[in-house]
C-alpha positions as CSV (number, residue, x, y, z in Angstrom):
1,X,20.3,13.2,-7.2
2,X,21.9,12.0,-4.1
3,X,24.9,9.8,-3.3
4,X,24.4,6.1,-2.5
5,X,25.6,6.8,1.1
6,X,22.9,9.4,1.6
7,X,20.4,7.1,0.1
8,X,21.1,4.4,2.6
9,X,21.5,6.7,5.6
10,X,18.2,5.5,7.3
11,X,19.7,2.0,7.7
12,X,22.4,3.5,9.9
13,X,19.7,4.2,12.5
14,X,19.4,1.1,14.8
15,X,15.6,1.2,15.4
16,X,14.7,1.8,11.8
17,X,17.1,-0.9,10.6
18,X,15.4,-3.4,13.0
19,X,12.0,-2.3,11.7
20,X,13.1,-2.4,8.0
21,X,14.6,-5.9,8.5
22,X,11.5,-7.4,10.2
23,X,9.1,-5.9,7.6
24,X,11.4,-7.2,4.8
25,X,11.3,-10.7,6.2
26,X,7.5,-10.7,6.6
27,X,7.1,-9.4,3.1
28,X,8.8,-12.6,1.9
29,X,6.1,-14.6,3.5
30,X,3.4,-12.3,2.3
31,X,4.6,-12.6,-1.3
32,X,4.2,-16.4,-1.1
33,X,0.5,-16.3,0.0
34,X,-1.5,-15.1,-3.0
35,X,-0.5,-18.0,-5.2
36,X,-0.8,-20.6,-2.5
37,X,-4.2,-19.3,-1.2
38,X,-5.6,-19.1,-4.7
39,X,-4.7,-22.7,-5.6
40,X,-5.6,-23.9,-2.1
41,X,-9.2,-22.6,-2.5
42,X,-9.5,-24.0,-6.0
43,X,-8.1,-27.4,-4.9
44,X,-10.7,-27.5,-2.1
45,X,-13.7,-26.2,-4.0
46,X,-13.0,-25.8,-7.6
47,X,-15.1,-22.7,-7.3
48,X,-14.2,-19.1,-8.5
49,X,-17.0,-17.8,-6.2
50,X,-15.4,-19.4,-3.2
51,X,-12.1,-17.8,-4.2
52,X,-13.8,-14.4,-4.5
53,X,-15.3,-14.9,-1.0
54,X,-11.9,-15.6,0.5
55,X,-10.4,-12.4,-1.0
56,X,-13.4,-10.4,-0.2
57,X,-13.1,-11.5,3.5
58,X,-9.6,-10.0,3.7
59,X,-10.5,-6.8,1.8
60,X,-13.7,-6.3,3.6
61,X,-12.2,-6.8,7.1
62,X,-9.5,-4.1,6.3
63,X,-12.2,-1.7,5.2
64,X,-14.1,-2.3,8.4
65,X,-11.2,-1.9,10.7
66,X,-8.9,0.5,9.0
67,X,-10.1,3.6,10.8
68,X,-10.0,1.9,14.1
69,X,-6.4,0.9,13.3
70,X,-5.6,4.5,12.7
71,X,-7.2,5.7,15.9
72,X,-5.6,3.1,18.2
73,X,-2.2,3.6,16.5
74,X,-2.4,7.2,17.6
75,X,-3.5,6.3,21.1
76,X,-1.1,3.5,21.9
77,X,2.6,2.9,21.4
78,X,2.8,1.9,17.7
79,X,5.4,-0.6,18.3
80,X,3.1,-2.5,20.6
81,X,0.2,-2.2,18.1
82,X,2.4,-3.7,15.3
83,X,3.6,-6.5,17.7
84,X,0.0,-7.3,18.5
85,X,-1.0,-7.4,14.8
86,X,1.9,-9.6,13.8
87,X,1.2,-12.1,16.7
88,X,-2.4,-12.3,15.5
89,X,-1.3,-13.0,11.9
90,X,1.3,-15.5,13.1
91,X,-1.4,-17.4,15.0
92,X,-3.8,-17.4,12.1
93,X,-1.3,-18.6,9.5
94,X,0.1,-21.2,11.9
95,X,-3.4,-22.7,12.5
96,X,-4.1,-22.7,8.7
97,X,-0.8,-24.6,8.2
98,X,-1.7,-27.2,10.8
99,X,-5.1,-27.6,9.2
100,X,-3.4,-28.4,5.8
101,X,-0.8,-30.7,7.5
102,X,-3.7,-32.7,9.0
103,X,-5.7,-32.7,5.9
104,X,-8.5,-31.0,7.7
105,X,-8.5,-27.6,5.9
106,X,-11.9,-26.4,4.7
107,X,-12.7,-23.2,2.7
108,X,-14.6,-21.7,5.7
109,X,-11.3,-21.9,7.6
110,X,-9.6,-19.8,4.9
111,X,-12.5,-17.2,4.9
112,X,-12.2,-16.7,8.7
113,X,-8.4,-16.7,8.5
114,X,-8.5,-14.0,5.8
115,X,-10.9,-11.9,7.7
116,X,-8.7,-12.0,10.8
117,X,-5.6,-11.3,8.8
118,X,-7.3,-8.3,7.2
119,X,-8.3,-6.8,10.5
120,X,-4.7,-7.2,11.8
121,X,-3.3,-5.6,8.6
122,X,-5.6,-2.8,9.2
123,X,-3.9,-2.0,12.5
124,X,-0.3,-2.7,11.3
125,X,-0.3,-0.4,8.3
126,X,-1.2,2.9,10.0
127,X,1.0,2.1,13.0
128,X,4.0,1.5,10.7
129,X,3.5,4.8,8.9
130,X,3.5,6.6,12.2
131,X,6.4,4.7,13.7
132,X,8.6,5.5,10.7
133,X,7.9,9.3,11.4
134,X,9.2,8.7,15.0
135,X,12.3,6.8,14.1
136,X,13.6,8.8,11.0
137,X,14.5,12.5,10.9
138,X,12.3,14.6,8.4
139,X,15.1,15.0,5.9
140,X,15.5,11.2,5.7
141,X,11.9,10.1,5.5
142,X,11.9,9.8,1.7
143,X,14.8,7.4,1.7
144,X,13.2,5.4,4.4
145,X,9.9,5.1,2.4
146,X,11.8,4.3,-0.8
147,X,14.0,1.6,0.9
148,X,10.8,-0.1,2.1
149,X,9.0,0.1,-1.2
150,X,12.1,-1.1,-3.1
151,X,12.6,-4.1,-0.8
152,X,9.0,-5.1,-1.1
153,X,9.1,-4.7,-4.9
154,X,12.2,-7.0,-5.0
155,X,10.5,-9.6,-2.9
156,X,7.4,-9.7,-5.2
157,X,9.6,-10.3,-8.3
158,X,10.4,-13.8,-7.2
159,X,7.9,-14.5,-4.4
160,X,4.9,-15.8,-6.5
161,X,7.1,-18.1,-8.6
162,X,8.7,-19.5,-5.5
163,X,5.2,-20.1,-4.0
164,X,4.1,-21.9,-7.1
165,X,7.2,-24.2,-6.9
166,X,6.5,-24.9,-3.2
167,X,2.9,-25.7,-3.8
168,X,3.7,-28.0,-6.7
169,X,6.5,-29.9,-5.0
170,X,5.5,-29.8,-1.3
171,X,2.3,-28.7,0.3
172,X,0.0,-25.7,0.9
173,X,0.8,-26.1,4.6
174,X,4.4,-25.4,4.0
175,X,3.8,-21.9,2.5
176,X,1.5,-20.9,5.4
177,X,4.0,-22.3,7.9
178,X,6.8,-20.2,6.2
179,X,4.5,-17.1,6.4
180,X,3.8,-17.7,10.1
181,X,7.6,-18.0,10.7
182,X,8.2,-14.7,8.9
183,X,5.7,-13.0,11.2
184,X,7.6,-14.4,14.2
185,X,10.7,-12.9,12.9
186,X,9.0,-9.6,12.5
187,X,7.8,-9.7,16.1
188,X,11.3,-10.5,17.3
189,X,12.7,-7.5,15.5
190,X,10.0,-5.2,16.8
191,X,10.6,-6.4,20.4
192,X,14.3,-5.7,20.0
193,X,13.6,-2.0,19.2
194,X,14.3,0.3,22.2
195,X,11.2,2.5,22.2
196,X,9.2,4.2,24.9
197,X,6.6,1.8,26.3
198,X,4.6,4.1,28.5
199,X,0.9,4.2,27.3
200,X,-0.5,7.7,27.1
201,X,-4.2,7.3,27.9
202,X,-6.5,9.4,25.9
203,X,-8.2,11.1,28.8
204,X,-11.5,12.8,27.9
205,X,-11.4,11.7,24.3
206,X,-13.9,9.5,22.6
207,X,-13.3,7.1,19.6
208,X,-15.6,9.1,17.4
209,X,-13.9,12.3,18.6
210,X,-10.5,11.0,17.5
211,X,-12.0,10.0,14.1
212,X,-13.4,13.6,13.8
213,X,-9.9,14.9,14.7
214,X,-8.4,12.9,11.8
215,X,-11.0,14.2,9.4
216,X,-10.3,17.7,10.6
217,X,-6.6,17.3,9.8
218,X,-7.7,16.4,6.3
219,X,-10.3,19.2,5.8
220,X,-7.8,21.8,7.0
221,X,-5.3,21.0,4.3
222,X,-6.3,21.6,0.7
223,X,-3.4,19.7,-0.7
224,X,-4.6,16.6,1.4
225,X,-8.2,16.4,0.5
226,X,-7.8,17.4,-3.1
227,X,-5.2,14.6,-3.5
228,X,-7.6,12.1,-2.0
229,X,-10.1,12.9,-4.7
230,X,-7.5,12.3,-7.4
231,X,-6.6,9.0,-5.7
232,X,-10.1,7.9,-5.9
233,X,-10.3,8.3,-9.6
234,X,-6.8,6.9,-10.1
235,X,-7.6,3.7,-8.2
236,X,-10.8,3.1,-10.3
237,X,-8.8,3.5,-13.5
238,X,-6.0,1.2,-12.4
239,X,-8.4,-1.5,-11.5
240,X,-9.9,-1.1,-15.0
241,X,-6.6,-2.0,-16.4
242,X,-6.3,-5.3,-14.4
243,X,-9.8,-6.3,-15.4
244,X,-9.9,-5.3,-19.1
245,X,-6.1,-5.8,-19.8
246,X,-6.3,-9.6,-19.6
247,X,-9.4,-9.5,-21.9
248,X,-7.5,-7.6,-24.5
249,X,-4.5,-9.8,-24.2
250,X,-6.5,-13.0,-24.4
251,X,-8.5,-11.8,-27.5
252,X,-5.7,-10.2,-29.5
253,X,-2.3,-11.4,-28.1
254,X,-0.9,-14.5,-26.5
255,X,-3.2,-14.9,-23.5
256,X,-1.9,-15.8,-20.0
257,X,1.7,-16.1,-21.1
258,X,1.8,-12.5,-22.4
259,X,-0.2,-11.1,-19.4
260,X,2.3,-12.8,-17.1
261,X,5.2,-11.1,-18.9
262,X,3.4,-7.8,-18.6
263,X,3.0,-8.1,-14.9
264,X,6.7,-9.1,-14.7
265,X,7.4,-5.8,-16.4
266,X,5.4,-4.1,-13.7
267,X,7.4,-5.9,-11.0
268,X,10.6,-4.6,-12.5
269,X,9.2,-1.2,-12.7
270,X,8.6,-1.3,-8.9
271,X,12.3,-1.8,-8.5
272,X,13.2,1.0,-10.9
273,X,10.8,3.3,-9.3
274,X,12.1,2.5,-5.7
275,X,15.6,3.1,-7.0
276,X,14.7,6.5,-8.4
277,X,12.8,7.6,-5.3
278,X,15.8,6.6,-3.2
279,X,17.9,9.3,-4.8
280,X,15.7,11.8,-6.4
281,X,14.5,14.4,-3.9
282,X,12.7,17.3,-5.6
283,X,11.9,20.5,-3.5
284,X,8.2,20.1,-4.3
285,X,7.6,16.4,-4.5
286,X,3.9,16.3,-5.2
287,X,4.3,18.1,-8.7
288,X,6.5,15.4,-10.2
289,X,4.6,12.8,-8.3
290,X,1.3,13.5,-9.9
291,X,2.7,14.5,-13.3
292,X,4.3,11.0,-13.5
293,X,0.9,9.4,-13.2
294,X,0.5,10.2,-16.8
295,X,2.2,6.9,-17.4
296,X,-0.7,5.0,-15.8
297,X,-3.0,6.4,-18.3
298,X,-0.5,5.6,-21.1
299,X,-0.6,2.0,-19.9
300,X,-4.3,1.9,-20.7
301,X,-3.9,3.7,-24.0
302,X,-1.3,1.2,-25.0
303,X,-4.1,-1.4,-25.1
304,X,-6.0,0.6,-27.7
305,X,-5.3,-1.1,-30.0
306,X,-2.8,-3.4,-28.2
307,X,0.9,-2.4,-28.9
308,X,3.3,-5.3,-29.5
309,X,4.2,-7.2,-26.3
310,X,7.6,-5.6,-25.7
311,X,6.0,-2.2,-25.7
312,X,3.2,-3.3,-23.3
313,X,5.9,-4.6,-21.0
314,X,7.6,-1.3,-21.1
315,X,4.3,0.6,-20.5
316,X,3.7,-1.7,-17.4
317,X,7.2,-1.0,-16.2
318,X,6.8,2.8,-16.6
319,X,3.4,2.8,-14.9
320,X,4.4,0.8,-11.8
321,X,7.7,2.8,-11.6
322,X,5.6,6.1,-11.5
323,X,3.4,4.6,-8.8
324,X,6.4,3.5,-6.7
325,X,7.9,7.0,-7.0
326,X,4.6,8.7,-6.3
327,X,4.0,6.6,-3.2
328,X,7.5,7.4,-1.7
329,X,6.9,11.1,-2.3
330,X,3.4,11.0,-0.9
331,X,4.2,9.0,2.3
332,X,7.0,11.5,2.9
333,X,4.8,14.4,2.6
334,X,2.2,13.0,5.0
335,X,5.0,12.1,7.5
336,X,6.5,15.5,7.3
337,X,3.5,17.7,7.4
338,X,0.9,15.8,9.6
339,X,1.2,16.1,13.4
340,X,2.7,13.0,15.1
341,X,-0.3,12.4,17.2
342,X,-2.6,12.3,14.1
343,X,-0.5,10.7,11.5
344,X,-1.8,7.2,11.9
345,X,-5.5,8.3,11.6
346,X,-4.8,10.4,8.5
347,X,-2.8,7.4,7.0
348,X,-5.7,5.0,7.7
349,X,-8.1,7.3,5.9
350,X,-5.7,7.5,3.1
351,X,-5.6,3.7,2.8
352,X,-9.4,3.5,3.1
353,X,-9.5,5.2,-0.4
354,X,-7.7,2.4,-2.0
355,X,-9.6,-0.2,-0.1
356,X,-12.9,1.2,-1.2
357,X,-12.2,2.6,-4.7
358,X,-10.0,-0.2,-6.1
359,X,-12.8,-2.8,-5.6
360,X,-15.2,-0.3,-7.0
361,X,-13.1,-0.2,-10.1
362,X,-13.1,-4.0,-10.4
363,X,-16.9,-4.0,-10.1
364,X,-17.4,-1.2,-12.7
365,X,-15.0,-2.1,-15.4
366,X,-16.9,-5.2,-16.7
367,X,-20.3,-3.5,-16.9
368,X,-18.8,-0.4,-18.5
369,X,-17.1,-2.6,-21.2
370,X,-20.4,-4.2,-21.8
371,X,-22.2,-1.1,-22.2
372,X,-19.7,0.9,-24.4
373,X,-17.2,-1.7,-25.5
374,X,-13.8,-2.6,-24.2
375,X,-12.0,0.1,-26.3
376,X,-14.2,2.9,-25.2
377,X,-14.0,1.8,-21.6
378,X,-10.2,1.9,-21.7
379,X,-10.3,5.3,-23.3
380,X,-12.7,6.6,-20.6
381,X,-10.5,5.3,-17.8
382,X,-7.4,6.7,-19.4
383,X,-9.0,10.1,-19.8
384,X,-10.4,10.2,-16.3
385,X,-6.9,9.3,-14.8
386,X,-5.2,12.0,-16.9
387,X,-7.9,14.7,-16.0
388,X,-7.6,13.8,-12.3
389,X,-3.9,13.9,-11.9
390,X,-3.0,16.6,-14.3
391,X,-5.9,18.7,-13.0
392,X,-4.5,18.3,-9.5
393,X,-1.5,20.3,-10.6
394,X,-3.7,23.3,-10.9
395,X,-4.2,23.4,-7.1
396,X,-1.8,26.0,-5.7
397,X,-1.2,24.1,-2.5
398,X,-0.1,21.1,-4.3
399,X,2.4,23.2,-6.3
400,X,3.7,24.9,-3.3
401,X,4.1,22.1,-0.7
402,X,7.8,21.7,-0.1
403,X,9.8,18.9,1.5
404,X,11.5,19.4,4.8
405,X,15.2,19.1,4.5
406,X,16.2,19.3,8.2
407,X,14.6,19.0,11.6
408,X,14.5,22.7,12.1
409,X,13.0,23.6,8.7
410,X,9.9,25.6,9.4
411,X,8.5,25.3,5.8
412,X,6.0,22.8,6.7
413,X,3.0,23.6,4.4
414,X,1.9,26.4,2.1
415,X,-0.3,28.9,3.7
416,X,-4.0,28.1,3.4
417,X,-7.1,28.9,5.3
418,X,-8.0,26.2,7.8
419,X,-11.4,24.6,7.3
420,X,-13.0,23.2,10.5
421,X,-9.6,22.4,12.0
422,X,-10.0,20.2,15.2
423,X,-8.6,21.5,18.5
424,X,-5.6,19.9,20.0
425,X,-6.7,17.4,22.7
426,X,-3.6,15.5,23.6
427,X,0.2,15.6,23.7
428,X,1.9,13.8,20.8
429,X,2.8,10.2,21.4
430,X,6.5,9.5,21.6
431,X,7.3,7.0,12.9
432,X,2.4,1.9,2.8
433,X,-0.8,0.4,-1.9
434,X,-3.3,3.5,-2.2
435,X,-2.1,3.5,-5.8
436,X,-0.3,6.8,-5.8
């Protein structure tokens, strides 16, 4: 464990402090949107299908643009990519707010706005992962990632409730206007950062060639691609919990009230996990990171048959805490062991797994429960999650990968045979879901 002063060390770095503050403010706006958007669509249409279309527009757009976001975040100054993404999201949310203020909002406006926001987010996320690698020394990356996760978890504890209050007492437009204002704040903090702004042109490189380079970075690292396989299974099983959990709670417990309390337990778990990740720095982070994912499977098993509500809340807390810790460990290993000029591409492919397999889990959970029953479906999901994450600990590269404790530490990765490693084609440019 580390002292509090060490845990907060990244905030003493001016550029990271600006980045952190801007993202924290924009997270406040983002936490308000899901509730407001949900009830705005229902107020306009009364249709669950329309609501699904709006959410699908955001997710589908992210899936389509996430790889492009990674490539261009490695080609251009990441600070500028993030500013562009935030300006686009600012414009979209401001236009939606105006539409509500003028009583002119239509559901197709929200579909288009969600698609544009999803595309912008696809560029912002990989650029942010890469920018943190530029701003923070290797030995402080875990604290930087944990601080970001902890702050976002804290915002989501109160954000949805505040959004509901604003919608009930004021107007949908107020929430979207607040979100737009938070993106403006993020832009101002990004502009204030003193970063190199010279654009290094990707001479002699094609877009598809850059994608292949990112895939080559993954193929050449056994710990990376084997983890991606485990993430795929984990995301499907976690989605199963969010589909079948409400069914169990509705049939056998207190319905929406109890489900809300379970989700609150998860929000608190995000805070707990972030606090632990801020101070716990194991030498081989992926070992405890994947071992802790057993709590995600236990969360599913706690529904078979359902434990009393307090136990289910604790199970939710433990599962989300495990995910928060695992995310901080994982992001740190990516940033410490992937070259600076490829980190955003690898991060975008990492995110693509969540964006594809989480929705797949949502789609499969219902038919699976219809075919074998809710209890059997929960047991299958829990077993698959356990097998994927515990089985991953059998991979030697997972067990050997060590954290970097200082900038001169040469222990970057365990020795392994490169597989189709891509050649170096450019100089590095002059610094985050997925469930694990």
